[in-house]
MIMARKOL-712674 format. One record per residue (C-alpha): z, x, y; residue in one letter. Coordinates in steps of 0.5 Angstrom, whole numbers, plus 2048, in hexadecimal, padded with zeros to 3 digits. Each point is the difference from the previous one (the first is absolute). Layout:
BEGIN
up=Z east=X north=Y residu=A
...
//
This chain:
BEGIN
up=800 east=800 north=800 residu=X
up=802 east=806 north=805 residu=X
up=7F9 east=803 north=7FE residu=X
up=7FC east=7FA north=802 residu=X
up=804 east=7FF north=807 residu=X
up=7FE east=807 north=801 residu=X
up=7F9 east=7FF north=7FF residu=X
up=800 east=7FA north=804 residu=X
up=804 east=803 north=806 residu=X
up=7FB east=806 north=7FF residu=X
up=7FA east=7FC north=800 residu=X
up=802 east=7FC north=806 residu=X
up=802 east=806 north=804 residu=X
up=7F9 east=803 north=7FF residu=X
up=7FD east=7F9 north=802 residu=X
up=803 east=800 north=806 residu=X
up=7FF east=807 north=802 residu=X
up=7F8 east=7FF north=7FE residu=X
up=800 east=7FA north=805 residu=X
up=804 east=803 north=806 residu=X
up=7FB east=806 north=7FF residu=X
up=7FA east=7FC north=800 residu=X
up=803 east=7FC north=806 residu=X
up=801 east=807 north=804 residu=X
up=7F9 east=803 north=7FE residu=X
up=7FD east=7FA north=802 residu=X
up=803 east=800 north=807 residu=X
up=7FE east=807 north=801 residu=X
up=7F9 east=7FF north=7FE residu=X
up=800 east=7F9 north=805 residu=X
up=803 east=804 north=805 residu=X
up=7FB east=806 north=800 residu=X
up=7FA east=7FB north=800 residu=X
up=803 east=7FB north=805 residu=X
up=806 east=802 north=803 residu=X
up=806 east=7FC north=800 residu=X
up=7FF east=7F9 north=7FC residu=X
up=805 east=7FB north=800 residu=X
up=802 east=7FB north=7FB residu=X
up=7FD east=7FA north=803 residu=X
up=7FA east=803 north=801 residu=X
up=800 east=802 north=7F8 residu=X
up=801 east=7F9 north=7FF residu=X
up=7FB east=7FD north=804 residu=X
up=7FB east=805 north=7FD residu=X
up=802 east=7FE north=7F9 residu=X
up=7FF east=7F9 north=802 residu=X
up=7FA east=800 north=804 residu=X
up=7FB east=803 north=7FA residu=X
up=801 east=807 north=801 residu=X
up=800 east=802 north=7F9 residu=X
up=7F9 east=7FE north=7FD residu=X
up=7FC east=804 north=805 residu=X
up=804 east=806 north=800 residu=X
up=800 east=802 north=7F9 residu=X
up=7FE east=807 north=802 residu=X
up=807 east=800 north=805 residu=X
up=804 east=7FE north=7FA residu=X
up=7FD east=805 north=7FB residu=X
up=802 east=805 north=805 residu=X
up=807 east=7FD north=800 residu=X
up=800 east=800 north=7F8 residu=X
up=7FE east=808 north=800 residu=X
up=804 east=802 north=805 residu=X
up=806 east=7FC north=800 residu=X
up=802 east=7FD north=7F9 residu=X
up=7FD east=805 north=7FC residu=X
up=804 east=806 north=804 residu=X
up=806 east=7FB north=800 residu=X
up=800 east=800 north=7F8 residu=X
up=7FF east=807 north=7FF residu=X
up=806 east=802 north=805 residu=X
up=804 east=7FB north=7FD residu=X
up=7FF east=803 north=7F9 residu=X
up=802 east=807 north=803 residu=X
up=806 east=7FE north=804 residu=X
up=803 east=7FC north=7FA residu=X
up=7FF east=806 north=7FC residu=X
up=803 east=805 north=805 residu=X
up=806 east=7FB north=802 residu=X
up=803 east=7FD north=7FA residu=X
up=804 east=7FC north=803 residu=X
up=7FE east=7F9 north=802 residu=X
up=805 east=7FF north=806 residu=X
up=7FC east=806 north=803 residu=X
up=7FA east=7FC north=7FF residu=X
up=802 east=7FA north=802 residu=X
up=802 east=803 north=807 residu=X
up=7F9 east=803 north=801 residu=X
up=7FD east=7F9 north=7FF residu=X
up=805 east=7FD north=805 residu=X
up=7FF east=805 north=805 residu=X
up=7F8 east=800 north=7FF residu=X
up=800 east=7F8 north=800 residu=X
up=805 east=800 north=806 residu=X
up=7FB east=805 north=804 residu=X
up=7FA east=7FB north=7FF residu=X
up=804 east=7FA north=802 residu=X
up=802 east=803 north=806 residu=X
up=7F9 east=803 north=802 residu=X
up=7FD east=7F9 north=7FF residu=X
up=805 east=7FD north=804 residu=X
up=802 east=7FB north=7FA residu=X
up=807 east=7FE north=803 residu=X
up=7FD east=7FE north=807 residu=X
up=7FB east=7FC north=7FD residu=X
up=805 east=7FC north=7FC residu=X
up=804 east=7FF north=806 residu=X
up=7FA east=7FE north=804 residu=X
up=7FE east=7FB north=7FB residu=X
up=806 east=7FC north=800 residu=X
up=801 east=801 north=808 residu=X
up=7FC east=7FB north=804 residu=X
up=7FD east=801 north=807 residu=X
up=7FD east=7FA north=805 residu=X
up=7FB east=805 north=803 residu=X
up=7FA east=7FC north=7FE residu=X
up=804 east=7F9 north=802 residu=X
up=801 east=803 north=807 residu=X
up=7FA east=804 north=801 residu=X
up=7FA east=7FE north=7FB residu=X
up=7FA east=7FD north=804 residu=X
up=7FD east=7FB north=7FB residu=X
up=7F8 east=801 north=801 residu=X
up=7FF east=7F9 north=7FD residu=X
up=804 east=7FE north=807 residu=X
up=7FD east=804 north=805 residu=X
up=7FA east=7FD north=804 residu=X
up=7FB east=806 north=800 residu=X
up=7FB east=800 north=806 residu=X
up=7F9 east=802 north=7FE residu=X
up=7FB east=802 north=805 residu=X
up=7F9 east=7FC north=800 residu=X
up=7FC east=806 north=7FD residu=X
up=805 east=803 north=7FB residu=X
up=800 east=808 north=7FF residu=X
up=7FE east=803 north=7F9 residu=X
up=806 east=804 north=7FE residu=X
up=800 east=807 north=7FC residu=X
up=806 east=803 north=7FD residu=X
up=7FF east=807 north=7FD residu=X
up=807 east=802 north=7FC residu=X
up=800 east=807 north=7FF residu=X
up=804 east=802 north=7FA residu=X
up=807 east=804 north=802 residu=X
up=7FD east=802 north=806 residu=X
up=805 east=803 north=805 residu=X
up=7FF east=802 north=807 residu=X
up=804 east=806 north=7FF residu=X
up=7FA east=803 north=7FD residu=X
up=7FD east=801 north=807 residu=X
up=806 east=804 north=802 residu=X
up=7FE east=808 north=7FF residu=X
up=807 east=802 north=800 residu=X
up=802 east=7FB north=7FA residu=X
up=7F9 east=800 north=7FC residu=X
up=7FE east=807 north=802 residu=X
up=7FA east=7FD north=804 residu=X
up=7FD east=7FA north=802 residu=X
up=7FE east=7FD north=7FA residu=X
up=7FE east=7F9 north=804 residu=X
up=7FB east=802 north=805 residu=X
up=7FC east=7FA north=800 residu=X
up=806 east=7FB north=7FF residu=X
up=803 east=804 north=806 residu=X
up=7FA east=7FF north=804 residu=X
up=800 east=7F8 north=7FF residu=X
up=807 east=7FF north=801 residu=X
up=800 east=804 north=807 residu=X
up=7FA east=7FC north=802 residu=X
up=802 east=7F9 north=7FD residu=X
up=807 east=7FD north=7FF residu=X
up=805 east=803 north=7FC residu=X
up=808 east=7FF north=800 residu=X
up=806 east=805 north=7FF residu=X
up=806 east=7FE north=7FD residu=X
up=7FE east=7FE north=7F9 residu=X
up=806 east=800 north=7FB residu=X
up=7FF east=7FF north=7F8 residu=X
up=804 east=7FA north=7FD residu=X
up=805 east=802 north=7FB residu=X
up=7FD east=800 north=7F9 residu=X
up=7F9 east=7FE north=802 residu=X
up=7FC east=806 north=800 residu=X
up=7FB east=7FE north=7FA residu=X
up=7FA east=7FC north=801 residu=X
up=801 east=7F9 north=7FE residu=X
up=806 east=800 north=804 residu=X
up=7FD east=803 north=806 residu=X
up=7FA east=7FA north=7FF residu=X
up=805 east=7FB north=800 residu=X
up=804 east=802 north=806 residu=X
up=7FA east=801 north=804 residu=X
up=7FC east=7FA north=7FE residu=X
up=806 east=7FB north=800 residu=X
up=806 east=803 north=804 residu=X
up=805 east=800 north=7FB residu=X
up=802 east=806 north=7FB residu=X
up=7FF east=800 north=7F9 residu=X
up=807 east=7FF north=7FC residu=X
up=802 east=7FE north=7FA residu=X
up=802 east=7F8 north=7FF residu=X
up=804 east=7FC north=7FC residu=X
up=7FD east=7F9 north=7FF residu=X
up=800 east=7FC north=7F9 residu=X
up=7FA east=7FC north=803 residu=X
up=7FC east=806 north=800 residu=X
up=7FC east=803 north=7FA residu=X
up=7FE east=807 north=801 residu=X
up=7F9 east=800 north=7FF residu=X
up=7FE east=7F9 north=802 residu=X
up=7FF east=801 north=808 residu=X
up=802 east=806 north=805 residu=X
up=805 east=7FD north=805 residu=X
up=7FC east=7F9 north=800 residu=X
up=805 east=7FE north=806 residu=X
up=7FE east=805 north=805 residu=X
up=7FA east=7FF north=805 residu=X
up=7FD east=807 north=802 residu=X
up=7FB east=801 north=806 residu=X
up=7FA east=800 north=7FC residu=X
up=801 east=7F9 north=7FE residu=X
up=801 east=7FE north=807 residu=X
up=7F9 east=803 north=801 residu=X
up=7FD east=7FD north=7FA residu=X
up=803 east=7F9 north=802 residu=X
up=7FC east=801 north=807 residu=X
up=7F9 east=802 north=7FE residu=X
up=800 east=807 north=7FE residu=X
up=7FD east=803 north=7FA residu=X
up=805 east=805 north=7FD residu=X
up=7FF east=806 north=7FB residu=X
up=804 east=805 north=7FD residu=X
up=7FD east=807 north=7FD residu=X
up=804 east=805 north=7FC residu=X
up=7FE east=806 north=7FC residu=X
up=806 east=7FF north=7FB residu=X
up=801 east=7FB north=7FB residu=X
up=802 east=7F9 north=802 residu=X
up=805 east=7FF north=7FA residu=X
up=805 east=805 north=802 residu=X
up=806 east=7FD north=804 residu=X
up=7FC east=7FA north=7FF residu=X
up=7FC east=801 north=807 residu=X
up=7FA east=7FC north=7FE residu=X
up=805 east=7FA north=7FF residu=X
up=803 east=801 north=807 residu=X
up=7FA east=800 north=803 residu=X
up=7FD east=7FA north=7FD residu=X
up=806 east=7FC north=801 residu=X
up=800 east=802 north=807 residu=X
up=7FA east=7FE north=804 residu=X
up=7FA east=805 north=7FD residu=X
up=7F9 east=7FD north=7FE residu=X
up=7FE east=806 north=7FD residu=X
up=804 east=806 north=7FD residu=X
up=7FE east=806 north=7FC residu=X
up=803 east=806 north=7FD residu=X
up=7FE east=805 north=7FB residu=X
up=7FD east=7FC north=7FB residu=X
up=7FD east=7FB north=804 residu=X
up=7FC east=805 north=805 residu=X
up=7FE east=804 north=7F9 residu=X
up=7FD east=7F9 north=7FE residu=X
up=7FD east=7FE north=806 residu=X
up=7FD east=806 north=802 residu=X
up=7FE east=804 north=7F9 residu=X
up=805 east=805 north=801 residu=X
up=800 east=803 north=7F9 residu=X
up=7FF east=808 north=802 residu=X
up=806 east=805 north=801 residu=X
up=7FE east=802 north=807 residu=X
up=803 east=7F9 north=802 residu=X
up=807 east=802 north=7FD residu=X
up=805 east=803 north=805 residu=X
up=807 east=800 north=7FE residu=X
up=803 east=7FD north=7F9 residu=X
up=801 east=7FA north=804 residu=X
up=7F9 east=7FE north=801 residu=X
up=7FA east=801 north=805 residu=X
up=7FF east=805 north=805 residu=X
up=800 east=7FF north=807 residu=X
up=7F9 east=802 north=801 residu=X
up=7FE east=7FB north=7FC residu=X
up=804 east=7FB north=803 residu=X
up=7FD east=801 north=807 residu=X
up=7F9 east=7FF north=7FD residu=X
up=802 east=7FA north=7FD residu=X
up=804 east=7FD north=806 residu=X
up=7F9 east=802 north=805 residu=X
up=7FC east=7FC north=7FB residu=X
up=805 east=7FA north=800 residu=X
up=801 east=800 north=808 residu=X
up=7F9 east=800 north=800 residu=X
up=800 east=7F9 north=7FC residu=X
up=806 east=7FD north=803 residu=X
up=7FE east=801 north=807 residu=X
up=7F9 east=7FC north=7FF residu=X
up=805 east=7FA north=7FF residu=X
up=801 east=7FB north=805 residu=X
up=808 east=800 north=7FF residu=X
up=805 east=805 north=803 residu=X
up=802 east=805 north=7FA residu=X
up=807 east=804 north=7FE residu=X
up=7FE east=806 north=7FC residu=X
up=805 east=804 north=7FD residu=X
up=7FF east=807 north=7FD residu=X
up=805 east=805 north=7FD residu=X
up=7FF east=807 north=7FE residu=X
up=802 east=804 north=7FA residu=X
up=7FE east=807 north=801 residu=X
up=807 east=802 north=803 residu=X
up=804 east=7FC north=7FB residu=X
up=805 east=805 north=7FC residu=X
up=802 east=803 north=7FC residu=X
up=7F8 east=802 north=7FE residu=X
up=7FD east=800 north=807 residu=X
up=7F8 east=801 north=7FF residu=X
up=7FC east=804 north=805 residu=X
up=7F9 east=7FE north=801 residu=X
up=7FB east=804 north=7FD residu=X
up=7FC east=800 north=807 residu=X
up=806 east=803 north=804 residu=X
up=802 east=807 north=800 residu=X
up=806 east=803 north=7FE residu=X
up=803 east=803 north=806 residu=X
up=807 east=801 north=7FE residu=X
up=800 east=800 north=7F9 residu=X
up=806 east=7FB north=7FF residu=X
up=801 east=7F8 north=801 residu=X
up=7FE east=801 north=808 residu=X
up=7F9 east=800 north=7FE residu=X
up=800 east=7F9 north=7FD residu=X
up=804 east=7FE north=807 residu=X
up=7FA east=803 north=804 residu=X
up=7FB east=7FD north=7FC residu=X
up=803 east=7F9 north=800 residu=X
up=800 east=801 north=808 residu=X
up=7F9 east=802 north=800 residu=X
up=7FD east=7FA north=7FC residu=X
up=804 east=7FB north=804 residu=X
up=7FD east=803 north=806 residu=X
up=7F9 east=800 north=7FE residu=X
up=802 east=7F9 north=7FD residu=X
up=802 east=7FD north=807 residu=X
up=7FA east=804 north=803 residu=X
up=7FC east=7FC north=7FC residu=X
up=803 east=7F9 north=802 residu=X
up=7FF east=801 north=807 residu=X
up=7F9 east=801 north=7FF residu=X
up=7FF east=7F9 north=7FD residu=X
up=7FE east=7FA north=803 residu=X
up=807 east=7FC north=7FE residu=X
up=804 east=806 north=803 residu=X
up=801 east=7FC north=807 residu=X
up=803 east=7FA north=7FE residu=X
up=805 east=804 north=7FB residu=X
up=807 east=803 north=800 residu=X
up=801 east=806 north=7FC residu=X
up=807 east=802 north=7FD residu=X
up=802 east=806 north=7FD residu=X
up=806 east=800 north=7FC residu=X
up=804 east=805 north=7FB residu=X
up=802 east=7FB north=7FB residu=X
up=807 east=804 north=800 residu=X
up=802 east=807 north=801 residu=X
up=7FF east=805 north=7FA residu=X
up=805 east=7FD north=7FA residu=X
up=807 east=805 north=800 residu=X
up=800 east=806 north=804 residu=X
up=7F9 east=803 north=803 residu=X
up=7FF east=807 north=7FD residu=X
up=7FD east=803 north=806 residu=X
up=806 east=7FE north=804 residu=X
up=806 east=7FE north=7FB residu=X
up=805 east=801 north=806 residu=X
up=7FD east=7FB north=804 residu=X
up=804 east=7F9 north=800 residu=X
up=7FC east=7FC north=805 residu=X
up=7F9 east=7FF north=7FE residu=X
up=7FB east=7FB north=803 residu=X
up=7FA east=7FD north=7FD residu=X
up=7F9 east=800 north=803 residu=X
up=7FF east=7FA north=805 residu=X
up=7FA east=7FF north=804 residu=X
up=7FD east=7FA north=803 residu=X
up=7F9 east=801 north=802 residu=X
up=7FC east=7FB north=804 residu=X
up=805 east=7FA north=801 residu=X
up=7FF east=7FA north=804 residu=X
up=800 east=800 north=808 residu=X
up=806 east=800 north=804 residu=X
up=805 east=803 north=7FB residu=X
up=806 east=803 north=803 residu=X
up=805 east=805 north=7FC residu=X
up=805 east=806 north=800 residu=X
up=7FE east=805 north=7FB residu=X
up=808 east=802 north=800 residu=X
up=803 east=7FA north=7FB residu=X
up=805 east=800 north=7FA residu=X
up=7FC east=7FD north=7FB residu=X
up=7FF east=7FF north=7F8 residu=X
up=7FA east=7FD north=7FC residu=X
up=804 east=7F9 north=801 residu=X
up=7FC east=800 north=807 residu=X
up=7F9 east=802 north=7FD residu=X
up=7FE east=7F9 north=7FF residu=X
up=802 east=7FD north=807 residu=X
up=7FD east=806 north=803 residu=X
up=7F9 east=800 north=7FD residu=X
up=7FF east=7F8 north=801 residu=X
up=802 east=801 north=808 residu=X
up=7FB east=807 north=800 residu=X
up=7FB east=7FB north=7FD residu=X
up=801 east=7FB north=806 residu=X
up=804 east=7FB north=7FC residu=X
up=806 east=7FD north=804 residu=X
up=806 east=801 north=7FC residu=X
up=806 east=7FC north=804 residu=X
up=805 east=805 north=802 residu=X
up=7FD east=805 north=7FC residu=X
up=804 east=7FE north=7F9 residu=X
up=7FD east=800 north=7F9 residu=X
up=805 east=800 north=7FB residu=X
up=805 east=805 north=801 residu=X
up=7FB east=804 north=804 residu=X
up=7FF east=800 north=808 residu=X
up=7F9 east=802 north=803 residu=X
up=800 east=807 north=803 residu=X
up=7FC east=7FC north=806 residu=X
up=805 east=7FC north=801 residu=X
up=807 east=800 north=804 residu=X
up=804 east=7FE north=7FB residu=X
up=804 east=805 north=7FD residu=X
up=7FF east=802 north=7F8 residu=X
up=806 east=800 north=7FB residu=X
up=800 east=807 north=800 residu=X
up=801 east=800 north=808 residu=X
up=805 east=7FB north=800 residu=X
up=804 east=802 north=7F9 residu=X
up=7FF east=807 north=7FF residu=X
up=802 east=803 north=7F9 residu=X
up=803 east=7F9 north=7FF residu=X
up=7FA east=7FD north=7FE residu=X
up=7FF east=804 north=7FA residu=X
up=807 east=7FE north=7FE residu=X
up=7FF east=7F9 north=801 residu=X
up=7F9 east=800 north=7FC residu=X
up=803 east=803 north=7FA residu=X
up=805 east=7FA north=7FF residu=X
up=7FE east=7F9 north=7FD residu=X
up=7FD east=7FB north=804 residu=X
up=7FF east=7F8 north=7FE residu=X
up=7FA east=800 north=804 residu=X
up=7FD east=806 north=7FD residu=X
up=801 east=7FD north=7F9 residu=X
up=7FD east=7FA north=802 residu=X
up=7F9 east=804 north=801 residu=X
up=800 east=801 north=7F9 residu=X
up=801 east=7F9 north=7FE residu=X
up=7FB east=7FC north=7FD residu=X
up=800 east=7F9 north=7FE residu=X
up=7FC east=800 north=7FA residu=X
up=7FB east=7FA north=7FF residu=X
up=7FD east=7FE north=7FA residu=X
up=7FC east=7FA north=803 residu=X
up=7F9 east=801 north=7FE residu=X
up=7FB east=801 north=805 residu=X
up=7FA east=7FD north=7FD residu=X
up=7FB east=803 north=805 residu=X
up=7F8 east=7FF north=7FE residu=X
up=7FD east=804 north=7FA residu=X
up=7F9 east=802 north=803 residu=X
up=7FC east=7FF north=7FB residu=X
up=7FF east=801 north=7F8 residu=X
up=7FF east=807 north=7FE residu=X
up=802 east=803 north=806 residu=X
up=805 east=806 north=7FF residu=X
up=806 east=800 north=804 residu=X
up=802 east=808 north=801 residu=X
up=802 east=801 north=807 residu=X
up=807 east=801 north=802 residu=X
up=800 east=7FB north=805 residu=X
up=7FC east=7FB north=7FC residu=X
up=805 east=800 north=7FA residu=X
up=806 east=7FF north=804 residu=X
up=7FC east=7FA north=803 residu=X
up=802 east=7FD north=7F9 residu=X
up=807 east=803 north=7FF residu=X
up=806 east=7FC north=802 residu=X
up=804 east=807 north=800 residu=X
up=7FD east=807 north=7FF residu=X
up=801 east=807 north=801 residu=X
up=7FB east=806 north=801 residu=X
up=802 east=806 north=7FD residu=X
up=7FC east=805 north=7FC residu=X
up=7F9 east=7FD north=802 residu=X
up=802 east=7FA north=7FD residu=X
up=802 east=7F9 north=802 residu=X
up=807 east=7FE north=7FC residu=X
up=801 east=7F9 north=7FF residu=X
up=802 east=7FA north=7FB residu=X
up=7FC east=7FA north=803 residu=X
up=7F9 east=7FF north=802 residu=X
up=7FE east=7F9 north=802 residu=X
up=7F9 east=7FD north=803 residu=X
up=7FC east=7FA north=801 residu=X
up=7FA east=800 north=7FB residu=X
up=7F9 east=800 north=803 residu=X
up=7FD east=7F9 north=7FD residu=X
up=802 east=7FA north=7FB residu=X
up=803 east=803 north=7F9 residu=X
up=7FC east=7FD north=7FA residu=X
up=801 east=806 north=7FB residu=X
up=804 east=806 north=7FF residu=X
up=801 east=806 north=805 residu=X
up=800 east=807 north=7FE residu=X
up=805 east=804 north=804 residu=X
up=7FF east=808 north=800 residu=X
up=805 east=805 north=802 residu=X
up=800 east=807 north=801 residu=X
up=808 east=803 north=801 residu=X
up=805 east=805 north=7FF residu=X
up=807 east=7FF north=7FD residu=X
up=806 east=805 north=801 residu=X
up=804 east=802 north=7FA residu=X
up=805 east=805 north=803 residu=X
up=805 east=800 north=7FB residu=X
up=7FD east=7FB north=7FC residu=X
up=7FB east=802 north=7FA residu=X
up=7FE east=7F9 north=7FF residu=X
up=7FE east=7FA north=805 residu=X
up=7FF east=7F9 north=7FF residu=X
up=7FC east=7FC north=805 residu=X
up=800 east=7F8 north=800 residu=X
up=7FB east=7FC north=804 residu=X
up=800 east=7F9 north=802 residu=X
up=7FB east=7FC north=803 residu=X
up=803 east=7FA north=804 residu=X
up=807 east=801 north=7FC residu=X
up=7FC east=800 north=7F9 residu=X
up=800 east=806 north=7FC residu=X
up=7F9 east=803 north=7FF residu=X
up=801 east=807 north=7FE residu=X
up=805 east=805 north=7FD residu=X
up=7FE east=807 north=801 residu=X
up=804 east=806 north=7FC residu=X
up=7FF east=807 north=802 residu=X
up=802 east=807 north=7FE residu=X
up=802 east=806 north=806 residu=X
up=7F9 east=803 north=7FD residu=X
up=7FC east=7FB north=802 residu=X
up=7FA east=802 north=805 residu=X
up=801 east=7FD north=807 residu=X
up=7FD east=7FC north=803 residu=X
up=800 east=7FB north=7FB residu=X
up=7FB east=7FB north=7FF residu=X
up=801 east=7F9 north=7FD residu=X
up=7FD east=7FA north=800 residu=X
up=803 east=7F9 north=7FF residu=X
up=7FD east=7F9 north=800 residu=X
up=803 east=7FA north=804 residu=X
up=7FF east=7F9 north=7FD residu=X
up=7FD east=7FB north=805 residu=X
up=805 east=7FB north=7FF residu=X
up=806 east=805 north=802 residu=X
up=7FD east=801 north=807 residu=X
up=7FF east=7F8 north=801 residu=X
up=7FB east=7FD north=806 residu=X
up=804 east=803 north=806 residu=X
up=7FD east=807 north=7FE residu=X
up=806 east=803 north=801 residu=X
up=802 east=806 north=7FB residu=X
up=807 east=804 north=800 residu=X
up=800 east=806 north=7FC residu=X
up=807 east=803 north=7FE residu=X
up=801 east=807 north=7FD residu=X
up=807 east=801 north=7FD residu=X
up=802 east=806 north=7FD residu=X
up=806 east=803 north=7FC residu=X
up=801 east=806 north=804 residu=X
up=803 east=802 north=806 residu=X
up=800 east=7F9 north=804 residu=X
up=800 east=802 north=808 residu=X
up=802 east=807 north=800 residu=X
up=7FB east=805 north=802 residu=X
up=7F9 east=7FE north=7FF residu=X
up=803 east=7FB north=7FA residu=X
up=7FC east=7FA north=803 residu=X
up=7FC east=7FD north=7FA residu=X
up=7FA east=804 north=800 residu=X
up=7FC east=805 north=805 residu=X
up=7F9 east=7FC north=801 residu=X
up=7FA east=804 north=802 residu=X
up=7FB east=7FB north=7FF residu=X
up=7FF east=7F9 north=7FD residu=X
up=7FA east=7FB north=7FF residu=X
up=7FF east=7F9 north=7FE residu=X
up=7FA east=7FD north=7FD residu=X
up=7FD east=7FA north=7FC residu=X
up=7FB east=800 north=7FB residu=X
//
């Protein structure tokens, strides 16, 4: 009995040692790649679909964290033959990690409520925006991790941003930017600048992780779309990473394209289009952007066009092959990014649409963590330049501001009236209203890290299964576009380039006097499940049951006949897909539909 206890004690202490050292090595690797990453950010990224598109990163953690932790644990267990010392090492390692990721402050803040939103949030739904008779086009160019300090020779060794420096001097640029705590990554920067709230972890039982992206939140592209703008977003990385595609689809964009969509649309199959491991290189993006701007500028409607660059995305930045190596380090990438942006702005200025177009250049956030070029520099600022704003714009360049203030500022730069300059938690830098950074100072970060009932409400959605019964166009028509499929889905997700749904409903084209054939191409998610079963119901009657093994080739094609008597004289058809798997956890909604078709013989 004593021997069994010893074996059990040794096993538990060894397992704890492996776990603690894995955590320690993982923190060191994360800090090396992205600087200080806090517990809330870890949870947000795990919950926002980071894992699937980031297999190479995960592989690096396995090779450089888990395996070394096991090897070192074996070595320590061999050299130190006392469990209490091994447990002490484990406790110290875990304690260090808990301290560095700020787990304790996170837990405290998750149980502390703030009234910041109730006091300061200006709901865009209730704002009476003024739009001029002739609406200006808006182009917003986000430069990945682009900081103004790159232009400081004392910090960077040279002015790495000669073009951006010139544009900032000749146009409008604001001093005094401050990065919000835990917002130094792209999806957080996007949400903050589009919606004037930070990306935070919420606790709401009515919100299912993958169903929508902050469905109760209104962002400025939605305001523009509601007022006649056509809206476009383009990036070189995948749309699946951190659910970027879902965010933009949910918040006002007509056309959203990432790595896969651009490759398919423009036939980009060669290695010459690849930049970093994250996706397409910026030269390719700028080339496509020129083509897209030529197309959309011919349309009568005003447009919002957003571009997010990628070459400067760490840790594996990409130096364009047409850019010379002046410094033989990462500064070459910054210098090259500046050159390409300068060339793109020059091209825009030569186009007919430029006269009625306001251009905004923004860093999406400061470089994540410490900047290797100036690691001791704590105050860092994103590039921000406004070119060709509306007339009669008054401003002071010296403001204390954050990305919360971008939305209201962009709208006013385009000549759109924003009462009191308020949008969400943001305040226009063209207004006299103090920003929250100016009125609250560092207390703003403290309040933003606390819980908020109003913020939780942004992530609340009342699920509805009321059938839509939109008209099906004609027999034999294949429905394969994302927006078209969603027209027939009561509730859906866009993830992994697929529409995840559990219902399709429609009104059929003509009198039904014989069976209807339903053809569908779809995916299913197995995760830990090796076997999955999908039941199909038509107007509440079961018409098929499909069983799958995890080795099935996807997308899966199935065809099933629907008897005419099930449909009835009203020609309404409700299809339901029920699975035995994950329910409404991440991408667990029924099946992932890529296309479907209804036909009659």
